[in-house]
KELUM-353576 format. One line per field, with one value per residue (C-alpha): x, y, z. Coordinates in nm, 3 decimals, padded with zeros to 5 digits, always signed. Example, Ala and Ser with C-alpha at 12.3 -4.5 7.8 and 13.67 -1.06 7.14 Angstrom:
2
u <- (+01.230	+01.367)
v <- (-00.450	-00.106)
w <- (+00.780	+00.714)
This chain:
553
u <- (+04.670	+04.848	+05.148	+05.020	+05.147	+05.075	+05.416	+05.397	+05.593	+05.875	+06.132	+06.395	+06.131	+06.071	+06.417	+06.413	+06.125	+06.271	+06.579	+06.420	+06.191	+06.486	+06.660	+06.934	+06.959	+06.789	+06.789	+06.808	+07.111	+07.126	+07.324	+07.328	+07.691	+07.709	+08.060	+08.109	+08.201	+07.887	+07.500	+07.261	+06.998	+06.641	+06.800	+06.989	+06.641	+06.502	+06.806	+06.743	+06.374	+06.466	+06.758	+06.601	+06.255	+06.335	+06.533	+06.235	+05.972	+06.157	+06.270	+06.652	+06.955	+07.045	+07.381	+07.482	+07.848	+08.068	+08.254	+08.546	+08.820	+08.898	+09.020	+09.096	+08.705	+08.571	+08.520	+08.376	+08.100	+07.940	+07.945	+07.771	+07.503	+07.466	+07.385	+07.133	+06.949	+06.895	+06.755	+06.526	+06.404	+06.282	+06.542	+06.797	+07.109	+07.212	+07.472	+07.713	+07.776	+08.070	+08.341	+08.521	+08.838	+08.784	+08.851	+09.201	+09.403	+09.192	+09.170	+09.553	+09.606	+09.343	+09.543	+09.863	+09.653	+09.590	+09.956	+10.074	+09.825	+09.939	+09.653	+09.762	+10.064	+10.203	+10.203	+10.423	+10.271	+10.159	+09.793	+09.721	+09.937	+09.744	+09.404	+09.545	+09.618	+09.270	+09.124	+08.764	+08.408	+08.507	+08.863	+09.009	+09.288	+09.655	+09.863	+10.079	+10.437	+10.435	+10.160	+10.392	+10.632	+10.685	+10.507	+10.825	+10.882	+10.500	+10.532	+10.836	+10.687	+10.346	+10.552	+10.736	+10.392	+10.271	+10.565	+10.535	+10.859	+10.643	+10.499	+10.097	+10.047	+10.388	+10.222	+09.872	+09.843	+09.599	+09.399	+09.500	+09.172	+09.132	+09.242	+09.022	+08.700	+08.409	+08.336	+08.571	+08.573	+08.741	+09.037	+09.295	+09.133	+09.321	+09.255	+09.516	+09.690	+09.917	+09.764	+09.926	+09.640	+09.464	+09.177	+08.876	+08.893	+09.237	+09.471	+09.784	+09.828	+09.809	+09.928	+09.776	+09.409	+09.183	+08.979	+08.622	+08.514	+08.799	+08.667	+08.271	+08.234	+08.490	+08.313	+07.953	+08.115	+08.308	+07.952	+07.784	+07.550	+07.299	+07.149	+07.404	+07.153	+07.273	+07.163	+07.186	+07.520	+07.686	+07.531	+07.861	+08.062	+07.891	+08.151	+08.437	+08.229	+08.193	+08.545	+08.738	+08.503	+08.587	+08.944	+09.030	+08.997	+08.647	+08.367	+08.036	+07.920	+07.670	+07.490	+07.472	+07.112	+07.076	+06.791	+06.692	+06.847	+06.597	+06.577	+06.351	+06.205	+06.356	+06.674	+06.987	+07.102	+07.484	+07.686	+07.940	+07.661	+07.532	+07.916	+07.927	+07.595	+07.727	+08.102	+08.004	+07.749	+07.433	+07.264	+07.309	+07.471	+07.397	+07.083	+06.969	+06.570	+06.596	+06.862	+06.724	+06.969	+06.752	+06.913	+06.758	+06.415	+06.399	+06.483	+06.219	+05.954	+05.938	+05.839	+05.994	+05.656	+05.605	+05.957	+05.919	+05.572	+05.721	+05.952	+05.697	+05.473	+05.764	+05.843	+06.163	+06.209	+06.474	+06.377	+06.524	+06.251	+06.207	+05.968	+05.750	+05.826	+05.437	+05.469	+05.703	+05.500	+05.150	+05.304	+05.402	+05.056	+04.875	+05.075	+05.059	+04.690	+04.637	+04.879	+05.003	+04.818	+04.663	+04.774	+04.706	+04.989	+04.957	+05.217	+05.122	+04.957	+04.703	+04.527	+04.187	+03.998	+03.690	+03.496	+03.221	+03.440	+03.538	+03.879	+04.018	+03.874	+04.073	+03.891	+04.032	+03.896	+03.934	+04.014	+04.071	+04.433	+04.286	+03.975	+03.895	+04.107	+03.964	+04.279	+04.493	+04.317	+04.239	+04.454	+04.389	+04.389	+04.343	+04.104	+04.091	+03.977	+04.264	+04.368	+04.590	+04.447	+04.597	+04.621	+04.501	+04.189	+04.053	+03.937	+03.702	+03.518	+03.493	+03.266	+03.064	+03.416	+03.573	+03.496	+03.657	+03.638	+03.449	+03.369	+02.975	+03.006	+03.034	+03.283	+03.353	+03.678	+03.802	+03.732	+03.549	+03.288	+03.128	+03.323	+03.171	+03.401	+03.268	+03.535	+03.911	+04.208	+04.474	+04.835	+04.936	+04.997	+04.644	+04.744	+04.504	+04.653	+04.360	+04.013	+03.742	+03.488	+03.190	+03.155	+02.852	+02.912	+02.649	+02.806	+03.105	+03.062	+02.733	+02.571	+02.333	+01.970	+01.846	+02.023	+02.239	+02.543	+02.910	+03.106	+03.378	+03.628	+03.962	+04.247	+04.360	+04.597	+04.546	+04.759	+04.822	+04.922	+05.045	+05.425	+05.638	+05.808	+06.049	+05.869	+06.092	+05.888	+06.099	+06.001	+06.182	+06.580	+06.573	+06.350	+06.377	+06.248	+06.587	+06.884	+07.116	+07.086	+07.156	+07.489	+07.525	+07.393	+07.373	+07.226	+06.907	+06.889	+06.536	+06.591	+06.265	+06.372	+06.345	+06.138	+06.135	+05.853	+05.794	+05.469	+05.282	+05.179	+04.934	+05.127	+05.098	+05.380	+05.650	+05.676	+05.636	+05.874	+06.128	+06.092	+05.748	+05.482	+05.216	+04.971	+04.919	+04.550	+04.472	+04.819	+05.031	+05.259	+05.515	+05.794	+05.996	+06.352	+06.592	+06.866	+06.751	+06.798	+06.498	+06.145	+06.185	+05.911	+06.022	+05.778	+05.737	+05.476	+05.198	+04.864	+04.786	+05.033	+05.078	+05.310	+05.088	+04.860	+05.129	+05.262	+04.924	+04.851)
v <- (+07.725	+07.429	+07.228	+06.940	+06.664	+06.843	+06.945	+07.193	+07.087	+07.317	+07.313	+07.085	+06.806	+06.846	+06.761	+06.483	+06.327	+06.358	+06.196	+05.904	+05.831	+05.815	+05.575	+05.832	+05.757	+05.469	+05.688	+06.059	+06.170	+06.520	+06.686	+06.992	+07.124	+07.409	+07.589	+07.592	+07.951	+08.099	+07.988	+07.877	+08.117	+08.119	+08.119	+07.811	+07.660	+07.688	+07.480	+07.232	+07.170	+07.135	+06.922	+06.688	+06.708	+06.592	+06.314	+06.199	+06.266	+06.050	+05.774	+05.888	+05.999	+06.309	+06.396	+06.646	+06.748	+07.025	+07.214	+07.270	+07.428	+07.732	+07.651	+07.992	+08.092	+07.758	+07.581	+07.287	+07.499	+07.619	+07.223	+07.146	+07.428	+07.334	+06.977	+07.071	+07.323	+07.043	+06.803	+07.095	+07.155	+06.817	+06.599	+06.376	+06.293	+05.981	+05.792	+06.019	+06.350	+06.411	+06.639	+06.796	+06.753	+06.394	+06.387	+06.610	+06.314	+06.250	+06.621	+06.664	+06.358	+06.520	+06.835	+06.636	+06.491	+06.841	+06.941	+06.613	+06.675	+07.021	+07.186	+07.335	+07.538	+07.717	+08.090	+08.322	+08.648	+08.886	+08.893	+09.237	+09.151	+08.843	+09.034	+09.288	+08.994	+08.880	+09.146	+09.284	+09.213	+09.401	+09.312	+08.984	+08.878	+08.860	+08.500	+08.477	+08.464	+08.135	+07.972	+07.780	+07.641	+07.260	+07.014	+06.858	+07.225	+07.265	+06.903	+07.044	+07.359	+07.175	+06.942	+07.207	+07.391	+07.061	+07.048	+07.384	+07.518	+07.824	+08.088	+08.211	+08.428	+08.347	+08.133	+07.933	+07.656	+07.776	+07.562	+07.658	+07.726	+08.032	+08.396	+08.535	+08.350	+08.594	+08.421	+08.533	+08.223	+08.050	+08.284	+08.010	+08.015	+07.949	+07.577	+07.529	+07.785	+07.773	+07.819	+07.737	+07.696	+07.427	+07.246	+07.150	+06.803	+06.731	+06.927	+07.032	+06.763	+07.000	+07.326	+07.367	+07.371	+07.359	+07.616	+07.594	+07.547	+07.266	+07.111	+07.117	+06.915	+06.665	+06.600	+06.567	+06.324	+06.116	+06.100	+06.008	+06.309	+06.319	+06.640	+06.922	+07.220	+07.557	+07.934	+08.135	+08.347	+08.013	+08.003	+08.120	+07.876	+07.574	+07.596	+07.505	+07.302	+07.058	+07.170	+07.007	+06.662	+06.655	+06.685	+06.430	+06.069	+06.002	+05.794	+05.988	+06.290	+06.464	+06.782	+07.127	+07.311	+07.649	+07.798	+08.174	+08.240	+08.371	+08.759	+08.862	+09.184	+09.395	+09.176	+09.065	+08.724	+08.788	+08.614	+08.876	+09.138	+08.885	+08.847	+09.234	+09.279	+08.997	+09.115	+09.518	+09.394	+09.523	+09.217	+08.965	+08.705	+08.453	+08.339	+08.704	+08.670	+08.956	+08.759	+08.553	+08.269	+07.928	+07.960	+08.304	+08.216	+07.906	+08.118	+08.384	+08.099	+07.990	+07.618	+07.394	+07.326	+07.716	+07.756	+07.440	+07.582	+07.916	+07.742	+07.542	+07.875	+08.073	+07.791	+07.716	+07.941	+08.066	+08.422	+08.654	+08.808	+09.010	+08.773	+09.001	+08.954	+08.913	+08.580	+08.440	+08.605	+08.451	+08.090	+08.117	+08.294	+08.014	+07.725	+07.879	+07.975	+07.627	+07.474	+07.714	+07.713	+08.019	+08.200	+08.540	+08.828	+09.205	+09.399	+09.751	+09.683	+09.931	+09.796	+09.698	+09.665	+09.477	+09.660	+09.403	+09.118	+08.962	+09.107	+08.729	+08.529	+08.363	+08.144	+07.912	+07.935	+07.674	+07.817	+07.596	+07.586	+07.651	+07.726	+07.490	+07.204	+07.010	+06.787	+07.074	+07.022	+07.323	+07.520	+07.676	+08.057	+08.225	+08.481	+08.768	+09.096	+09.280	+09.228	+09.396	+09.463	+09.655	+10.024	+10.041	+09.849	+10.156	+10.469	+10.694	+10.822	+10.650	+10.608	+10.294	+10.149	+10.131	+09.751	+09.751	+09.874	+10.236	+10.410	+10.304	+10.054	+09.643	+09.408	+09.051	+08.921	+08.660	+08.344	+08.490	+08.762	+09.074	+09.365	+09.727	+10.042	+10.268	+10.527	+10.576	+10.736	+10.927	+11.080	+11.411	+11.399	+11.279	+10.930	+10.677	+10.452	+10.213	+10.150	+10.056	+09.821	+09.598	+09.231	+09.015	+08.688	+08.567	+08.562	+08.296	+08.109	+08.248	+08.559	+08.776	+08.646	+08.955	+08.956	+09.273	+09.239	+09.305	+09.579	+09.344	+09.095	+09.177	+08.976	+08.978	+08.867	+08.856	+09.090	+08.869	+08.575	+08.716	+08.685	+08.947	+08.877	+09.037	+09.085	+09.154	+09.257	+09.185	+09.359	+09.383	+09.433	+09.689	+10.002	+09.958	+09.697	+09.624	+09.700	+09.532	+09.772	+10.081	+10.264	+10.212	+09.891	+10.022	+10.352	+10.111	+09.938	+09.967	+10.146	+09.990	+09.627	+09.561	+09.704	+09.548	+09.598	+09.479	+09.277	+09.037	+08.663	+08.442	+08.174	+07.876	+08.027	+08.011	+07.615	+07.693	+07.489	+07.717	+07.786	+07.626	+07.838	+08.050	+08.272	+08.560	+08.616	+08.948	+09.049	+08.790	+08.474	+08.451	+08.186	+08.150	+08.237	+07.957	+08.157	+08.419	+08.321	+08.534	+08.457	+08.622	+08.575	+08.669	+08.772	+08.580	+08.757	+08.988	+08.878	+09.061	+09.205	+09.561	+09.666	+09.592	+09.849	+10.101	+10.073	+10.126	+10.440)
w <- (+14.550	+14.727	+14.619	+14.366	+14.184	+13.869	+13.647	+13.409	+13.078	+13.000	+12.718	+12.956	+13.001	+12.607	+12.550	+12.805	+12.663	+12.297	+12.438	+12.609	+12.306	+12.073	+12.283	+12.369	+12.739	+12.925	+13.260	+13.305	+13.560	+13.683	+13.946	+14.169	+14.157	+14.410	+14.461	+14.882	+14.898	+15.047	+15.137	+14.888	+14.844	+14.641	+14.331	+14.387	+14.513	+14.183	+14.042	+14.324	+14.252	+13.905	+13.932	+14.173	+14.071	+13.735	+13.856	+14.078	+13.817	+13.543	+13.781	+13.718	+13.957	+14.112	+14.254	+14.481	+14.395	+14.518	+14.246	+14.516	+14.308	+14.490	+14.835	+14.937	+14.923	+15.038	+15.370	+15.549	+15.716	+15.369	+15.250	+15.557	+15.538	+15.167	+15.254	+15.534	+15.274	+15.018	+15.265	+15.435	+15.103	+15.095	+14.835	+14.863	+14.662	+14.483	+14.711	+14.907	+14.823	+14.549	+14.537	+14.231	+14.420	+14.428	+14.057	+14.105	+13.998	+13.695	+13.611	+13.606	+13.382	+13.143	+13.133	+13.055	+12.778	+12.626	+12.679	+12.500	+12.219	+12.166	+12.307	+12.627	+12.716	+13.027	+12.999	+13.200	+13.114	+13.362	+13.448	+13.319	+13.006	+12.937	+13.017	+12.737	+12.489	+12.524	+12.344	+12.368	+12.207	+11.922	+11.870	+11.847	+12.101	+12.046	+12.077	+12.380	+12.318	+12.521	+12.269	+12.049	+12.323	+12.272	+12.413	+12.590	+12.758	+12.848	+12.999	+13.243	+13.315	+13.448	+13.631	+13.800	+13.866	+14.030	+14.238	+14.382	+14.216	+14.047	+14.255	+14.263	+14.000	+13.796	+13.549	+13.431	+13.209	+12.910	+12.674	+12.315	+12.114	+11.906	+12.027	+11.748	+11.867	+11.889	+12.209	+12.522	+12.724	+12.382	+12.382	+12.561	+12.875	+13.182	+13.302	+13.595	+13.800	+14.139	+14.470	+14.791	+14.994	+15.210	+15.069	+15.307	+15.114	+14.994	+15.267	+15.143	+14.888	+14.585	+14.495	+14.139	+14.104	+13.803	+13.684	+13.710	+13.369	+13.304	+13.620	+13.573	+13.215	+13.315	+13.664	+13.483	+13.216	+13.502	+13.682	+13.367	+13.368	+13.097	+13.101	+13.281	+13.361	+13.419	+13.390	+13.094	+13.175	+13.109	+12.754	+12.579	+12.808	+12.640	+12.372	+12.652	+12.783	+12.447	+12.329	+12.656	+12.633	+12.248	+12.296	+12.607	+12.619	+12.824	+12.748	+12.863	+12.636	+12.895	+12.725	+12.884	+12.833	+12.972	+13.189	+13.291	+13.644	+13.911	+13.937	+14.253	+14.323	+14.645	+14.684	+14.530	+14.420	+14.320	+14.579	+14.580	+14.686	+14.951	+15.093	+15.087	+15.297	+15.522	+15.536	+15.599	+15.850	+15.679	+15.813	+16.078	+15.921	+15.603	+15.792	+15.850	+15.811	+15.565	+15.353	+15.048	+15.145	+15.248	+15.604	+15.607	+15.470	+15.704	+15.994	+15.910	+15.885	+15.540	+15.470	+15.228	+15.042	+15.003	+14.808	+14.606	+14.496	+14.454	+14.208	+14.033	+13.983	+13.823	+13.612	+13.382	+13.029	+12.827	+12.932	+13.179	+13.383	+13.728	+13.937	+14.188	+14.559	+14.581	+14.418	+14.681	+14.975	+14.808	+14.813	+15.232	+15.280	+15.087	+15.274	+15.617	+15.612	+15.572	+15.806	+16.048	+16.402	+16.564	+16.841	+16.986	+17.070	+17.116	+16.958	+17.083	+17.414	+17.581	+17.925	+17.928	+18.288	+18.274	+18.571	+18.614	+18.613	+18.960	+19.053	+19.141	+18.920	+18.616	+18.367	+18.103	+17.775	+17.508	+17.157	+16.842	+16.708	+16.348	+16.233	+15.960	+16.090	+16.370	+16.390	+16.505	+16.839	+17.091	+17.331	+17.687	+17.716	+18.053	+18.061	+18.358	+18.491	+18.290	+17.944	+17.690	+17.330	+17.017	+17.089	+16.712	+16.797	+17.000	+16.926	+17.153	+16.839	+16.493	+16.189	+16.081	+15.860	+16.197	+16.296	+16.646	+16.992	+17.041	+17.338	+17.390	+17.126	+17.155	+16.980	+17.040	+17.189	+16.999	+17.145	+17.443	+17.536	+17.429	+17.544	+17.564	+17.613	+17.885	+17.975	+17.958	+18.153	+17.975	+18.065	+18.060	+17.666	+17.601	+17.555	+17.635	+17.906	+18.024	+17.863	+18.137	+17.978	+18.066	+17.948	+17.879	+18.083	+17.861	+17.525	+17.549	+17.229	+17.138	+17.066	+17.312	+17.329	+17.238	+16.886	+16.900	+16.692	+16.772	+16.555	+16.500	+16.639	+16.823	+16.993	+17.336	+17.590	+17.968	+18.126	+18.434	+18.232	+17.929	+17.849	+17.726	+17.400	+17.137	+16.809	+16.523	+16.201	+15.904	+15.604	+15.236	+15.286	+14.970	+14.897	+14.532	+14.302	+14.153	+14.401	+14.166	+13.888	+14.172	+14.152	+14.515	+14.633	+15.035	+14.953	+14.851	+15.171	+15.315	+15.664	+15.784	+15.697	+16.072	+16.346	+16.703	+16.916	+17.271	+17.281	+17.490	+17.388	+17.526	+17.769	+17.523	+17.313	+17.581	+17.471	+17.108	+16.899	+16.736	+16.358	+16.345	+16.174	+16.387	+16.305	+16.529	+16.479	+16.284	+16.264	+16.045	+16.044	+16.301	+16.423	+16.738	+16.659	+16.704	+16.788	+17.041	+17.442	+17.521	+17.382	+17.012	+16.728	+16.378	+16.137	+15.814	+15.630	+15.693	+15.661	+15.302	+15.066	+15.219	+14.951	+14.666	+14.824	+14.879	+14.514	+14.366	+14.562)
């Protein structure tokens, strides 16, 4: 199933259709609002495809806005990686990228407005005491002793907070809502705190920073966002979103709608847990090809089209569910089967000597780059007396189901000749070291004249011309389908998530473009690693879903 222009409907599209039909909006305006405190992952890709996709389909606008309210955990590297990821997925944003920090003056003014209306107060309670006073899901909260401080005093305190006269943690500005609310987010949430931290956009101008929930809705309103789309964990926060906008003087009134977040088998999409994997060095950085980050998927060989197709297949609903990893892998297989150039590589080499082939002869054979797409052209492959084939492609004896090389039997070498195994050399442990064969010189590109058939087709690389390469066989990062539910995350890591083998590849692959998809014929899909100084290929995905076979046993 290729990526198509057919767009299935969902509840968000139904809301937009209704709003447009009723004249509520003349133009749809969405936004993708990441916090620049880590790399984007496949769950963010779902949000990117949704927000930018809606804007494209409805001839609307979509902003890229960084909700950068926590300078201690944010940096410009994360900002740049996020911009790269959005562009790589095939989207562009309306105008320049935006930053919530660009609205700090306005946000500060709205905080003062709430204080002047008696709807915000500065609380000097200790953090643990404040937490205790919030109550629980079963017990209402208790009013802070600072809740009824006068407007004048609160304005003075907030001015001192802004001037840096109070220490971090000494006080916060809280919204005055309802400490008995059944929704914890409405129990006088903090909306400003003191932080003496350098900000990647505003430098050292501020020592008070707004909280995310206060900032997000106002930023939406400032930008004229019509449909503010977020995941279900923010459903309760919609009440705070609306309360803030109801109580400040601002013209635009966006509406928040929630959809289910992506949960994907055999991985974690919690930023906190991804940070743990990186910081504890269970993976080799944010773009480790085992990571579910967009950077990791890109380095592994996933394509933008495959990820967009994946996001389309899983759809947009209000029901949380766990998506099978096989769905994502099916999308990349479908894409690469159609678009990846073919090449030959041997991952576990055993030598073949063709005894009836001239010792000093080399032939240059021509092979198609794709079996069904002539526009991808051809490549030249050297053929010589000594070759490498996969060790698993040979047996001294085998039943009829084994469709590869067997002593006394023939196979076809891919894009080359019929080959017959005659005898073998073994080492002291009985391992085959060399397979001595003969070939039929009259079978290049055609079947034998006598009508005999080969048992199968195997791939090969010239021993003289093949190039040594490191092959990294990546697999699922975790050995359990739902690692997030495990008590100990790291104990659920798959010890076989990366295997490294020393293989041999055809010489054309020396000049392969890093990151460009290849199919190693009969093995899987790979791409040349963009970081390695030596010749390294990363496995994107196997040719078939071997996990489904294992789990079905």
